[in-house]
C-alpha positions in Angstrom: 19.7 -6.1 11.1 22.9 -7.5 12.6 23.8 -11.2 12.0 23.8 -13.3 15.2 25.9 -16.3 15.9 25.2 -19.3 13.7 25.3 -23.0 14.6 27.7 -25.1 12.6 26.2 -25.4 9.2 27.7 -27.3 6.2 24.8 -27.5 3.9 24.0 -25.3 0.8 24.7 -21.6 1.4 21.2 -20.8 0.0 19.7 -22.6 3.0 21.9 -21.0 5.6 19.6 -18.0 6.2 16.0 -17.2 5.5 16.5 -14.2 3.3 18.6 -16.2 0.8 16.0 -18.5 -0.8 13.0 -16.3 -0.2 14.5 -13.1 -1.7 15.8 -15.1 -4.7 12.6 -17.0 -5.4 10.3 -14.2 -4.4 11.9 -11.7 -6.8 12.1 -14.3 -9.6 8.4 -15.1 -9.1 7.5 -11.4 -9.1 9.1 -11.1 -12.6 7.7 -14.3 -14.0 4.2 -13.8 -12.7 3.9 -10.4 -14.5 5.4 -12.0 -17.7 2.4 -14.3 -17.5 -0.1 -11.7 -16.4 0.5 -9.3 -19.4 -0.6 -11.9 -22.0 -3.5 -12.9 -19.7 -4.6 -9.3 -19.5 -4.4 -9.0 -23.3 -6.5 -12.2 -23.6 -3.8 -14.1 -25.4 -3.2 -16.7 -22.6 -5.5 -18.8 -20.5 -4.6 -20.1 -17.1 -5.6 -23.1 -15.1 -6.6 -21.2 -12.0 -10.0 -21.3 -10.4 -9.6 -17.5 -10.0 -10.6 -15.2 -12.8 -7.4 -13.8 -14.3 -7.4 -10.4 -12.4 -7.9 -12.3 -9.1 -5.0 -14.6 -9.9 -2.9 -11.5 -10.6 -4.0 -9.8 -7.3 -3.6 -12.9 -5.3 -0.2 -13.8 -6.5 1.1 -10.3 -5.8 -0.4 -10.0 -2.3 -0.4 -13.6 -1.1 2.3 -15.1 -3.3 5.2 -12.7 -3.8 4.7 -10.6 -0.6 4.7 -13.4 1.9 7.9 -14.8 0.5 9.7 -11.4 1.1 8.1 -11.0 4.5 9.3 -14.5 5.4 12.8 -13.8 4.3 12.8 -10.5 6.3 11.3 -12.1 9.5 13.6 -15.1 9.4 16.5 -12.8 9.2 15.3 -10.1 11.7 13.9 -12.3 14.4 17.3 -14.0 15.4 18.7 -10.5 15.7 15.7 -9.4 17.9 15.8 -12.5 20.1 19.4 -13.7 20.1 18.2 -17.1 19.1 19.6 -19.2 16.3 18.1 -18.8 12.8 15.9 -21.3 10.9 18.2 -23.0 8.4 18.8 -26.3 6.6 15.9 -28.7 6.3 13.3 -26.7 8.3 14.0 -23.7 6.0 13.8 -26.0 2.9 10.4 -27.2 4.2 9.1 -23.7 4.2 10.5 -23.0 0.8 8.8 -26.2 -0.6 5.5 -25.2 1.1 5.6 -21.8 -0.6 6.4 -23.3 -4.0 3.5 -25.8 -3.5 1.2 -22.9 -2.8 2.1 -21.2 -6.1 1.6 -24.3 -8.1 -1.7 -25.1 -6.3 -3.1 -21.7 -7.0 -2.1 -21.8 -10.7 -3.6 -25.2 -11.2 -6.6 -24.8 -8.8 -9.1 -25.4 -11.6 -7.6 -28.8 -12.0 -7.1 -29.8 -8.4 -10.1 -28.0 -6.8 -10.3 -24.7 -5.1 -10.5 -26.3 -1.6 -7.3 -28.2 -2.1 -5.6 -25.1 -3.4 -6.8 -23.0 -0.5 -5.4 -25.5 2.1 -2.0 -25.9 0.4 -1.7 -22.1 -0.2 -2.9 -21.1 3.2 -0.6 -23.5 5.0 2.5 -21.4 4.2 1.5 -18.2 6.0 0.1 -20.2 9.0 3.5 -22.0 9.2 5.4 -18.8 9.0 3.2 -17.1 11.6 3.6 -20.1 13.9 7.4 -20.2 13.5 7.8 -16.5 14.1 5.5 -16.5 17.1 7.5 -19.4 18.6 10.8 -17.7 18.2 9.6 -14.3 19.5 7.9 -15.8 22.5 10.9 -18.1 23.3 13.2 -15.1 23.1 10.9 -13.1 25.3 10.9 -10.3 22.7 7.4 -9.1 23.5 7.6 -5.7 21.8 8.0 -7.3 18.4 4.8 -9.4 18.7 3.0 -6.5 17.2 4.6 -7.2 13.8 2.8 -10.5 13.8 -0.7 -8.9 13.8 -0.6 -7.7 10.2 0.9 -11.1 9.3 -2.1 -12.8 10.9 -4.5 -10.4 9.1 -2.7 -11.3 5.8 -3.2 -15.0 6.5 -6.9 -14.5 7.2 -7.3 -12.3 4.1 -5.7 -15.1 2.0 -8.2 -17.7 3.3 -11.1 -15.3 2.8 -9.8 -14.6 -0.8 -10.2 -18.2 -1.8 -13.7 -18.5 -0.2 -15.0 -15.2 -1.5 -13.7 -15.8 -5.1 -15.4 -19.2 -5.1 -18.7 -18.0 -3.6 -19.0 -14.6 -5.3 -17.0 -15.3 -8.5 -14.5 -12.6 -7.7 -12.7 -11.2 -4.7 -13.8 -7.9 -3.1 -13.4 -7.4 0.7 -10.5 -9.9 0.9 -8.3 -8.1 -1.6 -8.7 -4.8 0.3 -8.0 -6.6 3.6 -4.8 -8.0 2.1 -3.7 -4.6 0.9 -4.5 -3.1 4.3 -2.3 -5.7 6.0 0.5 -5.0 3.6 0.4 -1.3 4.1 0.3 -1.7 7.9 3.4 -3.9 7.7 5.2 -1.2 5.7 4.0 1.4 8.2 5.3 -0.6 11.2 8.6 -1.9 9.7 9.3 1.0 7.5 8.6 3.4 10.4 11.4 1.6 12.3 14.1 1.0 9.7 13.8 4.2 7.6 14.5 6.7 10.4 17.2 4.4 11.8 19.1 3.9 8.5 18.7 7.6 7.7 20.0 8.6 11.1 23.0 6.3 10.8 24.0 7.7 7.4 23.4 11.3 8.3 25.5 11.1 11.5 28.3 9.7 9.4 28.0 11.6 6.1 25.9 14.7 6.4 25.7 16.1 10.0 22.7 18.4 10.7 19.0 17.7 11.1 18.2 14.1 12.0 15.0 12.1 11.7 12.5 12.8 14.5 12.5 10.0 17.1 9.6 7.6 17.3 6.9 9.3 19.5 3.2 9.7 20.1 2.7 11.1 16.6 4.0 7.9 15.0 1.7 5.9 17.2 -1.3 8.1 16.3 -0.4 7.9 12.6 -0.3 4.1 12.7 -3.6 3.9 14.6 -5.4 6.4 12.3 -4.1 4.4 9.3 -5.3 1.1 10.8 -8.8 2.5 11.4 -9.0 4.1 8.0 -7.8 1.0 6.1 -10.2 -1.1 8.2 -13.1 1.1 7.3 -12.2 1.2 3.7 -11.9 -2.6 3.6 -15.5 -3.1 4.7 -17.3 0.1 3.6 -15.2 1.3 0.7 -17.7 3.6 -0.9 -18.7 5.8 2.1 -17.8 9.4 2.4 -16.7 8.7 6.0 -14.2 6.1 4.7 -12.8 8.7 2.2 -12.4 11.3 4.9 -10.6 8.8 7.2 -8.3 7.7 4.4 -7.6 11.4 3.6 -6.6 12.0 7.3 -4.4 8.9 7.2 -2.7 10.2 4.0 -1.9 13.5 5.7 -0.6 11.8 8.8 1.6 9.4 6.7 3.0 12.3 4.6 3.8 14.3 7.7 5.4 11.3 9.3 7.6 10.8 6.2 8.6 14.5 6.2 9.9 14.1 9.8 12.6 11.6 8.6 14.9 14.0 6.8 14.7 12.1 3.5 15.6 15.3 1.5 19.1 15.2 3.1 19.9 11.7 1.8 20.2 12.5 -2.0 23.8 11.2 -2.1 23.0 7.7 -1.0 20.5 5.8 -3.2 20.2 3.0 -0.6 18.7 5.4 1.9 16.9 7.7 -0.5 15.0 4.8 -2.1 13.4 3.9 1.2 11.9 7.4 1.5 10.7 7.4 -2.1 9.2 4.0 -1.7 7.4 5.1 1.5 6.1 8.2 -0.3 3.8 5.9 -2.3 1.8 5.2 0.9 0.4 8.7 1.4 0.1 9.1 -2.4 -1.9 5.9 -2.6 -4.1 6.7 0.4 -4.8 10.2 -1.1 -5.8 8.7 -4.5 -8.1 6.1 -2.8 -9.8 8.9 -0.9 -10.2 11.0 -4.0 -11.5 8.0 -6.0 -14.3 7.6 -3.4 -15.2 11.4 -3.4 -14.7 12.0 -7.1 -15.2 8.6 -8.8 -15.6 10.2 -12.3 -12.3 12.0 -12.1 -10.0 9.5 -10.1 -10.1 5.8 -11.0 -10.0 3.4 -8.0 -7.1 1.5 -9.7 -4.8 4.5 -9.3 -4.8 4.3 -5.5 -4.6 0.5 -5.5 -1.6 0.4 -7.8 0.1 3.2 -5.9 -0.1 1.1 -2.8 0.6 -2.2 -4.5 3.1 -1.6 -7.4 4.4 1.5 -5.8 4.7 1.1 -2.0 4.8 -2.7 -1.8 7.0 -3.2 -4.8 9.5 -0.4 -4.2 9.8 -1.0 -0.4 10.3 -4.7 -0.7 13.0 -4.3 -3.3 14.7 -1.5 -1.3 14.8 -3.7 1.8 15.8 -6.8 -0.1 18.8 -5.0 -1.7 20.0 -3.5 1.6 19.6 -6.8 3.5 21.3 -8.8 0.8 24.3 -6.5 0.7 24.7 -6.4 4.4 24.2 -10.1 5.2 26.3 -11.4 2.4 29.4 -9.3 3.4 29.1 -6.8 0.6 29.6 -3.1 0.9 26.5 -1.1 1.8 26.6 0.9 -1.4 24.3 1.0 -4.4 26.3 0.3 -7.5 25.0 0.7 -11.1 23.0 -2.6 -10.8 21.2 -1.6 -7.6 20.5 1.9 -8.9 19.0 0.4 -12.1 16.7 -1.7 -9.9 15.6 1.2 -7.9 14.9 3.4 -10.9 12.9 0.7 -12.7 10.7 -0.2 -9.8 9.9 3.4 -9.0 9.2 3.9 -12.7 6.9 0.8 -12.6 4.9 2.3 -9.8 4.6 5.7 -11.4 3.6 4.3 -14.8 1.0 2.0 -13.3 -0.7 5.0 -11.6 -0.6 6.9 -14.9 -2.1 3.9 -16.8 -5.1 4.1 -14.5 -5.8 7.6 -15.6 -5.0 7.0 -19.3 -6.3 3.5 -20.0 -3.9 2.1 -22.5 -2.4 -1.3 -23.2 0.9 0.5 -24.0 1.0 2.2 -20.6 0.3 -1.0 -18.8 2.9 -2.9 -20.9 5.4 -0.2 -20.1 4.7 -0.5 -16.4 4.8 -4.3 -16.5 8.1 -4.2 -18.4 9.7 -1.8 -15.8 8.5 -4.2 -13.0 10.0 -7.2 -14.7 13.2 -5.4 -15.3 13.4 -4.4 -11.7 12.9 -7.9 -10.2 14.7 -9.8 -12.9 17.5 -7.2 -12.4 17.5 -8.0 -8.6 18.0 -11.7 -9.5 20.8 -11.0 -11.9 22.6 -8.5 -9.7 22.2 -10.2 -6.3 21.5 -13.9 -7.2 25.0 -15.1 -7.0 25.5 -13.4 -3.5 22.3 -15.1 -2.3 23.4 -18.6 -3.5 27.0 -18.5 -2.3 28.7 -18.3 1.1 29.1 -14.9 2.8 32.0 -12.9 1.5 34.8 -12.6 4.0 
């Protein structure tokens, strides 16, 4: 994502571009929310949310943390796509405050009422979707409107989550719909940036086989995945859903193999994108297996492969690269960035393992690795996000 021309701006650097506040606060929240979740899971801490503890955890990962990172990405990418000026200053601050209000509203929803919490929380994604649509349409950048579809689905899933949790006592369909939207965003955006960044690096550093260009196979893979995830969302226990998910897993694995990731071992910034995306076919395969062989494969394995693994690793990889590039730093993974990548990949792997070997120790280890990764991002890149671009 190149940086387009900016209007004259003299306010705080953190509000000069969308990625700055949302990457900083999103990663900080990702770490803090798991620090809260671990004692909640152990029964040592009670919350004030109208959600049962596991629903609060799921909601705040899918509809709290993830929308912050999506917003930071979109507010940075859209000006480059459209040539229009970025959202900054007071309008950006308003979005930040709305996101923070949503986090507080959900946490204290038992005190303020679930309806109030749902309205405050849901307003953020609707505002982001409206702002993104306005900019893309005004810039006549029609081809990128498709990115907004998973965002709209995520917003609908968020509203459904509040209603379902209130009426049924726990979320069900809405949590799967939110996960499906997240994986489709990774499939769309990852499928664009991973081959592109890989190609750029290989042409410069390791001539030879290059990633396959986007073609009909990619379109088919995305379509199959969308249908499979949609079927799983609404009929998760059917053999037909398992078979569709298995086909989607094969397509996504094949798609990843076409991007020449094995040739990027010398650049962690590129390699981590491939490793993060690998959690998508792994997670889909585990979900399929959990439907077909429920006694052997726990459902939590596939869900956490997609959530902790794919979403967590991919967002951190994209945040790191975008932060380095847009703050004037060298696009190179130093010791700090490498630590972040190792710990988030470890968190995803350990959380899958913990599903097969139920143990508080395994879950605590996965949670600790996750906190280390996201707190590490804040420590390593926080100053760059809060200060003017390096010259």
